[in-house]
C-alpha positions in Angstrom: -82.1 42.9 16.9 -79.8 40.0 16.3 -77.2 39.3 19.0 -73.6 39.0 18.1 -72.5 35.4 17.8 -70.8 34.6 21.1 -70.2 38.2 22.1 -67.0 39.7 23.4 -68.2 41.7 26.4 -67.0 39.6 29.2 -63.2 39.6 30.4 -63.1 35.9 29.1 -64.5 36.8 25.8 -61.9 39.7 25.4 -59.1 37.4 26.2 -60.3 34.9 23.6 -60.6 37.6 21.0 -56.8 38.4 21.7 -56.0 34.8 21.6 -57.6 34.1 18.2 -55.4 36.2 16.1 -52.4 35.2 17.9 -53.2 31.4 17.6 -54.0 31.8 14.0 -50.8 33.8 13.2 -48.6 31.1 14.9 -50.4 28.4 12.9 -50.1 30.3 9.7 -46.3 30.7 10.0 -46.0 26.9 9.7 -48.1 26.8 6.5 -46.2 27.1 3.3 -48.7 26.4 0.6 -52.0 27.8 -0.2 -53.7 24.4 0.6 -51.9 24.3 4.2 -53.0 28.0 4.8 -56.6 27.3 3.9 -56.6 24.1 6.1 -55.3 26.4 8.9 -58.1 28.9 8.5 -60.6 26.0 8.4 -59.2 24.4 11.7 -58.7 27.6 13.6 -60.9 30.3 12.3 -64.2 28.6 11.7 -64.6 26.9 15.1 -63.6 30.2 16.9 -66.5 32.0 15.5 -69.0 29.2 15.1 -68.8 29.1 11.2 -69.7 26.2 9.2 -68.7 27.3 5.7 -65.5 28.7 4.2 -64.4 29.7 0.7 -61.2 31.3 -0.2 -60.9 33.0 -3.7 -57.4 33.9 -5.2 -57.0 37.0 -7.6 -55.2 36.2 -10.9 -55.4 38.6 -14.0 -58.3 40.5 -12.4 -60.3 37.4 -12.0 -61.2 35.6 -8.7 -60.5 31.8 -8.7 -61.8 29.4 -6.1 -58.8 28.0 -4.2 -60.6 26.3 -1.2 -64.0 25.5 -0.1 -65.6 23.6 2.7 -69.2 23.3 3.9 -70.9 24.6 0.8 -73.2 22.3 -1.3 -71.3 20.4 -3.8 -71.0 22.5 -7.0 -72.6 25.8 -5.6 -69.5 27.8 -5.8 -68.5 26.7 -9.4 -70.7 29.5 -10.8 -68.5 32.0 -9.1 -65.1 30.5 -10.2 -63.2 32.7 -12.3 -65.6 35.8 -12.1 -64.3 39.2 -13.2 -63.5 42.2 -10.9 -66.2 43.9 -12.8 -69.0 41.6 -11.4 -71.3 43.0 -8.7 -70.8 40.3 -6.2 -70.1 40.6 -2.4 -66.9 38.5 -2.8 -65.7 40.9 -5.6 -66.7 44.2 -3.9 -65.1 43.3 -0.6 -61.9 43.1 -2.4 -62.2 46.1 -4.8 -63.4 48.3 -2.1 -61.1 47.0 0.5 -63.9 46.8 3.0 -65.4 43.8 4.7 -69.2 43.0 4.2 -71.2 41.5 6.9 -74.7 40.2 6.4 -76.7 39.0 9.6 -79.1 37.0 7.5 -79.5 35.7 4.0 -82.5 38.0 3.7 -80.1 40.9 4.1 -77.7 39.5 1.5 -80.4 38.9 -1.0 -81.7 42.5 -0.5 -78.1 43.9 -0.9 -77.6 41.9 -4.0 -80.9 41.1 -5.7 -80.8 37.9 -7.9 -77.7 36.5 -6.3 -77.8 32.6 -6.0 -78.0 31.5 -2.5 -76.9 28.2 -1.0 -79.3 28.2 2.1 -82.4 30.2 3.2 -81.3 30.5 6.9 -77.8 31.7 8.0 -75.3 34.6 7.8 -72.2 35.4 5.8 -69.1 37.5 6.2 -67.0 38.6 3.1 -63.5 39.6 3.9 -61.0 41.2 1.7 -57.6 39.6 1.6 -55.0 42.2 1.1 -51.4 42.0 2.0 -49.2 45.2 2.3 -51.7 46.9 0.0 -51.7 44.2 -2.7 -55.0 42.6 -3.2 -54.7 38.8 -2.9 -58.4 37.5 -2.9 -61.3 37.2 -0.9 -62.6 35.1 2.0 -66.3 34.0 2.7 -67.3 32.8 6.1 -70.7 31.0 6.3 -72.9 30.6 9.3 -76.0 28.2 9.6 -78.0 30.7 11.7 -78.9 34.3 11.5 -76.3 36.1 13.8 -75.1 39.6 14.4 -71.6 40.8 14.2 -70.4 43.0 17.2 -67.8 45.8 16.4 -65.2 43.7 18.2 -66.0 40.7 16.2 -65.7 42.7 12.9 -62.4 44.2 14.0 -61.0 40.7 14.9 -62.2 39.1 11.5 -60.7 42.0 9.6 -57.5 41.6 11.3 -57.4 38.0 10.8 -58.1 38.5 7.1 -54.9 40.4 6.8 -53.0 37.7 8.4 -54.4 35.2 6.0 -53.7 37.5 3.0 -50.1 37.7 4.1 -49.9 33.9 4.5 -51.5 33.3 1.1 -49.0 35.9 -0.5 -46.1 34.0 0.9 -47.6 30.7 -0.2 -48.0 32.2 -3.7 -44.2 33.1 -3.9 -43.5 29.6 -2.3 -45.5 27.8 -5.0 -44.0 29.8 -7.7 -40.4 28.9 -6.5 -41.5 25.2 -6.0 -42.7 25.1 -9.7 -39.4 26.6 -10.8 -37.5 24.1 -8.6 -39.6 21.2 -10.0 -38.8 22.2 -13.6 -35.1 22.6 -12.8 -35.0 19.1 -10.9 -36.6 17.4 -14.0 -34.3 18.9 -16.4 -31.2 17.9 -14.5 -32.1 14.5 -13.7 -31.2 11.9 -16.5 -34.1 11.3 -18.9 -32.7 7.9 -19.6 -30.0 5.8 -18.3 -27.3 3.7 -20.5 -28.4 0.4 -21.7 -25.8 -2.2 -21.4 -26.1 -6.0 -22.1 -24.3 -7.1 -18.8 -25.9 -4.5 -16.5 -29.4 -3.3 -16.0 -29.9 0.0 -14.1 -33.1 1.7 -12.9 -33.5 5.1 -11.2 -36.5 6.6 -9.3 -37.1 10.2 -8.0 -40.0 11.3 -5.6 -40.2 14.9 -4.5 -41.2 15.5 -0.9 -45.0 15.6 -0.4 -44.8 18.2 2.4 -43.6 21.8 1.9 -41.4 22.7 -0.9 -41.3 19.2 -2.3 -38.2 19.4 -4.5 -34.8 19.0 -3.0 -31.3 18.3 -4.2 -31.3 14.5 -4.5 -30.1 13.1 -7.8 -28.7 9.9 -9.2 -26.8 9.3 -12.4 -25.2 6.4 -14.5 -22.1 7.5 -16.5 -20.2 5.5 -19.2 -16.6 6.0 -18.6 -13.4 4.9 -20.3 -12.8 1.2 -20.6 -16.4 0.5 -20.7 -16.9 0.9 -17.1 -20.1 2.6 -15.5 -20.1 5.1 -12.8 -23.0 4.7 -10.5 -23.7 7.9 -8.7 -26.2 9.1 -6.1 -26.1 12.2 -4.1 -28.1 14.5 -1.8 -27.7 18.3 -1.4 -28.8 19.8 1.9 -32.0 21.9 1.7 -35.0 22.3 -0.7 -36.0 24.6 -3.5 -34.3 26.5 -6.3 -31.0 26.7 -4.5 -30.8 23.0 -3.6 -31.7 22.0 -7.1 -29.3 24.5 -8.7 -26.4 23.1 -6.5 -27.4 19.7 -7.3 -27.1 20.3 -11.0 -23.6 21.9 -10.6 -22.5 18.9 -8.6 -23.9 16.2 -11.1 -22.1 18.1 -14.0 -18.9 18.2 -12.0 -19.1 14.4 -11.1 -19.6 13.6 -14.8 -16.8 15.7 -15.8 -14.4 14.0 -13.2 -15.7 10.6 -14.1 -15.3 11.2 -18.0 -11.8 12.3 -17.4 -10.9 8.9 -16.1 -10.4 9.7 -12.5 -10.5 7.1 -9.9 -13.6 7.3 -7.4 -11.6 8.8 -4.5 -10.4 11.5 -7.1 -13.9 12.1 -8.3 -15.3 12.7 -4.8 -12.4 14.8 -3.8 -12.6 16.9 -6.8 -16.4 17.4 -6.3 -15.9 18.3 -2.7 -13.3 21.0 -3.5 -15.7 22.5 -6.3 -18.6 22.6 -3.7 -16.2 24.4 -1.3 -15.1 27.0 -4.0 -18.8 27.6 -5.0 -19.5 28.3 -1.3 -23.2 28.2 -1.7 -23.7 27.8 2.1 -24.8 24.2 1.5 -23.2 20.6 1.9 -23.9 17.5 0.2 -23.5 13.7 0.6 -22.6 11.3 -2.3 -21.8 7.6 -3.1 -19.8 6.8 -6.2 -19.4 3.3 -7.4 -17.1 2.5 -10.4 -18.3 -0.9 -11.8 -16.7 -3.2 -14.5 -19.9 -4.7 -16.1 -17.7 -7.8 -17.3 -16.2 -9.0 -14.1 -18.5 -7.3 -11.5 -15.5 -5.7 -9.8 -16.4 -2.3 -8.3 -14.6 0.5 -6.6 -16.7 2.7 -4.3 -16.1 6.1 -2.5 -18.4 7.6 0.1 -19.0 11.0 1.3 -21.3 11.1 4.3 -23.9 9.1 2.4 -26.1 6.2 3.6 -24.4 2.7 3.2 -25.6 0.9 0.0 -27.6 -2.2 0.1 -26.7 -5.5 -1.6 -29.3 -8.3 -2.5 -27.5 -11.7 -3.1 -28.8 -14.0 -5.8 -30.2 -16.3 -3.1 -32.5 -13.6 -1.8 -30.4 -12.5 1.2 -30.0 -8.8 1.5 -27.2 -6.9 3.6 -26.1 -3.5 4.5 -22.7 -2.9 2.9 -19.8 -1.5 5.1 -18.2 1.0 2.8 -15.3 3.3 4.2 -16.1 6.8 3.9 -15.2 10.4 4.5 -17.1 13.7 5.5 -19.9 15.3 3.4 -18.8 17.3 0.7 -18.5 21.1 1.1 -16.9 21.0 4.6 -13.3 20.1 4.8 -11.0 20.9 1.7 -8.4 18.3 3.1 -10.9 15.6 3.3 -9.9 12.2 2.0 -12.3 9.5 0.7 -11.0 5.9 1.1 -11.8 3.4 -1.7 -13.6 0.2 -0.9 -13.6 -2.8 -3.3 -16.6 -5.1 -3.9 -17.9 -7.5 -6.3 -21.3 -7.6 -7.9 -22.1 -11.2 -9.1 -24.6 -12.0 -11.7 -28.2 -11.9 -10.3 -27.1 -9.6 -7.5 -28.7 -6.2 -6.9 -26.9 -3.1 -5.7 -29.2 -0.5 -4.3 -28.0 3.2 -3.8 -30.5 5.6 -2.1 -30.9 8.9 -0.4 -32.0 9.2 3.4 -35.5 10.4 2.4 -36.2 6.7 1.7 -35.3 5.6 5.0 -36.1 8.6 7.3 -39.4 8.8 9.0 -40.6 11.4 11.6 -40.4 10.0 15.1 -38.5 6.8 14.0 -34.8 5.9 14.1 -33.1 5.9 10.7 -31.6 2.5 11.5 -35.1 1.1 11.5 -35.7 2.6 8.1 -32.6 1.1 6.8 -33.6 -2.3 8.1 -37.2 -1.9 6.6 -35.6 -1.1 3.3 -33.2 -4.1 3.6 -36.1 -6.4 4.3 -38.1 -5.0 1.2 -35.2 -5.5 -1.0 -34.7 -9.2 0.2 -38.5 -9.7 -0.4 -38.6 -8.3 -3.9 -38.1 -10.3 -6.9 -34.7 -9.5 -8.7 -36.3 -9.0 -11.9 -37.6 -7.1 -13.7 -35.5 -4.4 -11.9 -38.2 -1.9 -12.6 -40.7 -3.7 -10.4 -38.1 -3.9 -7.6 -37.7 -0.2 -7.8 -41.2 0.6 -7.7 -41.8 -1.8 -4.7 -39.0 0.0 -2.7 -40.5 3.4 -3.3 -44.2 2.3 -3.0 -44.7 3.1 0.7 -42.9 6.4 0.6 -45.0 7.5 -2.4 -48.2 6.9 -0.3 -47.0 8.9 2.7 -48.8 12.3 2.6 -46.5 14.4 4.8 -43.0 13.2 3.7 -40.8 16.1 4.1 -37.6 15.0 2.0 -37.3 13.9 -1.4 -36.0 10.5 -2.5 -33.7 9.2 -5.1 -33.0 5.4 -5.8 -30.6 3.8 -8.1 -30.6 0.0 -8.6 -28.0 -1.9 -10.6 -28.0 -5.7 -11.4 -25.5 -7.8 -13.4 -27.6 -9.8 -15.9 -26.9 -12.9 -17.8 -28.8 -11.4 -20.9 -30.2 -8.1 -22.1 -30.9 -5.4 -19.5 -34.2 -5.3 -17.8 
């Protein structure tokens, strides 16, 4: 008779069995995507039971699709990807019956399912149904390198943990659906092209966050206004997801409407502030609005709680500007936004950006601004597209960046726009 792996008979073992679902549940609350949920299961569940292999299948249109695997021979599980719920397979039947299936050896698995492909001659397997609030979500396979028994306590704990995993995956599925909707909304609302002017080159970049919801409320815009002037706009709505993207769209439309009506920068920002208060979405936003005369380089700027722009001089020096400003949008209906005058000489580059480009976990934001300033100084002023790519390159490589990023560069040119 096979001994259960590890056993749960001693007080220490019983305490451990109680700790496992609690630890896993805590970790799962912080996982927001299916990949993060699967990673938590790999890091928490497998070591606790001595497992070496894990596979998670997700149910979609009465078929099971492989969502995560670790420890199995490369390509082995491909044959089971997309299997119908009508197939006689343990990963299918555990879900359709709602009962976990435990096989103490590979011989037992082969005897129960004659002809089933096996990835090893020695080992044990557990097939767990992933069901959340009565809704089938998928199935989970745990693999062990050696023959082992499964005590009643272990079976109970694994079944309970499977329920927690199913709930987390169901949340992640809804989260992923909302994220996809937010990404589509964000892409539709950002400008697909910027105005081309002989005297001024403009380049914009947007990067979604690489951790969690990804899409936020950052935006940029370039608006051709009366008298041939250009409005350079950048903003950041608090939060992430569909709500932030929708509010961003409303604010971008409001800024465009105020700008096209010939309003001064302070009036544009003040009007947008009042609109956000009237909408009352429970969000606030920052914004920087610069009205530029391409011919003379004279510019008027208003700032609402937004990071200070950077200016790269023609000789390569870069500095952080000191624009007067008011509070963020959506807080104070009586807020005022003073206007600062500045000049953009030929060959100079003005950089507007959102805080996602300069904020890093565990670091001071001033250090991030200084790094961005140094990067702008080191970059070649033209073509402007290369400068933009260089400024966002490090952020694009960061795997756990929680915030999205918007960047808008403008440069007066002697010839055609870059």
